[in-house]
C-alpha positions, 0 to 999 in steps of 0.5 A, spaced: 790 731 485 797 730 488 804 733 486 810 728 485 816 730 488 823 726 488 826 726 495 833 728 491 830 735 491 830 735 499 837 732 499 840 738 494 836 743 498 839 740 505 846 740 502 846 747 501 842 749 507 847 746 512 853 750 508 848 756 508 846 756 516 853 755 518 856 760 514 851 766 514 847 769 520 840 769 518 837 776 517 833 776 524 839 774 528 843 780 524 838 785 526 838 782 533 845 783 534 845 790 531 840 791 536 844 788 542 850 792 540 846 799 540 842 797 547 849 794 551 851 799 556 857 795 559 864 797 556 866 790 556 859 787 553 860 792 548 867 789 546 864 782 546 859 784 542 864 788 537 868 781 537 862 777 535 860 782 530 867 782 527 867 774 527 861 774 523 863 779 518 870 774 517 866 768 517 861 771 511 867 774 507 872 768 508 867 762 508 869 760 515 864 757 519 861 762 524 862 757 530 867 752 530 861 747 533 857 746 527 852 742 531 848 736 530 843 737 524 836 738 527 831 738 521 823 740 521 819 737 515 812 739 514 810 735 508 804 737 505 799 731 505 798 732 497 805 731 496 807 724 493 815 723 495 818 719 490 825 716 488 827 713 495 826 714 503 825 720 506 829 719 512 835 717 507 834 723 503 835 728 509 841 724 512 844 724 505 843 732 504 846 733 511 852 728 509 853 732 503 853 739 506 858 737 512 863 733 508 863 738 502 862 744 506 868 742 510 864 743 517 866 739 523 863 732 524 861 732 531 856 726 531 857 719 534 854 713 533 852 710 540 852 715 546 856 710 550 861 707 545 862 714 542 865 712 535 864 718 530 860 717 524 865 721 520 859 725 516 855 728 522 849 724 520 844 722 523 840 728 523 835 729 528 828 729 524 821 732 526 816 730 521 809 733 521 804 732 515 800 738 514 795 740 508 797 742 501 802 740 496 809 743 499 814 741 503 817 746 508 824 744 510 827 748 516 834 746 519 837 748 525 844 746 527 845 746 534 851 746 538 852 743 544 855 748 549 848 751 549 844 745 548 847 742 554 844 747 558 837 745 556 832 743 561 825 740 562 821 742 568 814 738 570 811 743 574 804 742 577 798 746 574 798 750 581 804 753 579 801 757 574 804 762 569 809 764 575 812 757 576 813 758 568 817 764 569 821 762 575 823 755 571 825 759 565 829 764 569 832 758 573 835 755 567 838 761 564 841 763 571 844 756 571 846 756 564 850 763 565 856 764 560 856 756 558 850 758 553 855 763 549 850 769 551 847 773 548 842 768 547 836 766 544 831 762 549 826 757 546 820 755 551 815 750 550 809 750 555 804 744 555 803 737 551 807 732 555 815 731 557 817 730 550 812 735 546 814 741 551 822 740 549 820 739 541 816 746 542 822 749 545 827 747 540 822 749 534 821 756 538 828 757 536 827 757 529 821 763 529 824 769 527 827 773 533 823 780 534 817 776 533 812 775 538 806 770 539 799 771 536 796 769 543 796 776 548 798 773 554 804 769 551 806 775 548 806 779 554 810 773 557 815 773 552 816 781 553 817 780 561 821 774 561 826 778 556 826 784 560 827 779 567 833 775 563 836 782 561 836 784 568 840 778 571 847 782 569 850 775 565 851 779 559 855 778 553 860 772 554 857 772 561 862 778 562 857 782 565 852 787 561 845 789 559 844 784 554 844 777 556 838 775 551 836 777 544 829 774 544 825 769 548 820 765 543 814 761 547 810 756 544 804 752 547 800 746 546 794 743 550 796 739 556 793 734 561 789 736 567 794 734 572 800 737 568 804 743 566 810 741 562 815 746 561 821 745 556 827 751 555 832 750 550 837 755 550 841 757 543 847 761 543 848 768 539 848 765 532 842 761 533 842 758 526 836 756 522 834 756 515 828 755 511 826 753 504 819 751 501 819 746 495 
C-alpha cells in the first residue's frame, strides 16, 4: 500500500521552516552556545559570546533574522518509496515554499540567476535540493539556509589513501586555520570522508544538520570528532576571530565507502548560528 501526499504540504512546510530557521536558533545550537559561554576564558571572547547571545535573544523577541545573510536555501529531502506525491512537481513545490518563506518572511534575497551575469532572482530561489529515496511512507524535510561568509571557506581535499586519518586531520585543521575569522566563529565544522569529489562535499554539508553535541556511532569517527574539536579549539582563533578558547562548538563527521585509489575529504564550515530545521510529513 502506498500513501498519497500532495506536494502543497511540502510547500507549506518549507515556507514555515524558512522563517523558523532564520529567526530562531535550533535547540542543539542553543545548548552549544550556552556551553561555549561557560567554557570561554578570554575576556574578549566572553564579550563576543555575550553579544551573540543578546543578538539571538533580540531576534527571537522582535522577529528579526538572527543573521543579515539569510542564506541560500539548502534542502535535504528523504522521500519514502511508499509515498505517491501528487498535485505537481516536487522541485517546483520546494522552490515555491522557499519563495513564499523568503518573500512573506521579509528575508534577504541573495540568489542570482546566473553565476556570471548575476541578476538577482528576487525571491531567493532556486534552492539547492538533495533528494534520496528511502524505505517507508514519510517525507523528511531538512532545510539548512547557508550564508556565504562561512560557505566560501569550504574545501575539498583529494587525498591519497596513504595519507590516512592523519592526512584527514591535517586537511580539516588547514581549512579551519585558513578560514580564521571569516566563518564567524565559534563555528560548527562538517566533515565528509569518502565517496567521490561531489559526495564528500554533500556529506560535509549534511553533517552540519546533525545535532551539535552528538557523535557518530562509529568508534573511530567519534574519536576523530572529539580530537578535532580539541585541536581546533587550541588554535586560539576564538569567538569572532578575536582570540579565545572556543573556536568551534562541534565537529560532525560523516563517512561513505570510496575507491581503492582515493580518500576524498570535504570540509563545510558554518557560523555560530548553524541554521537547520527538520520536519517529517
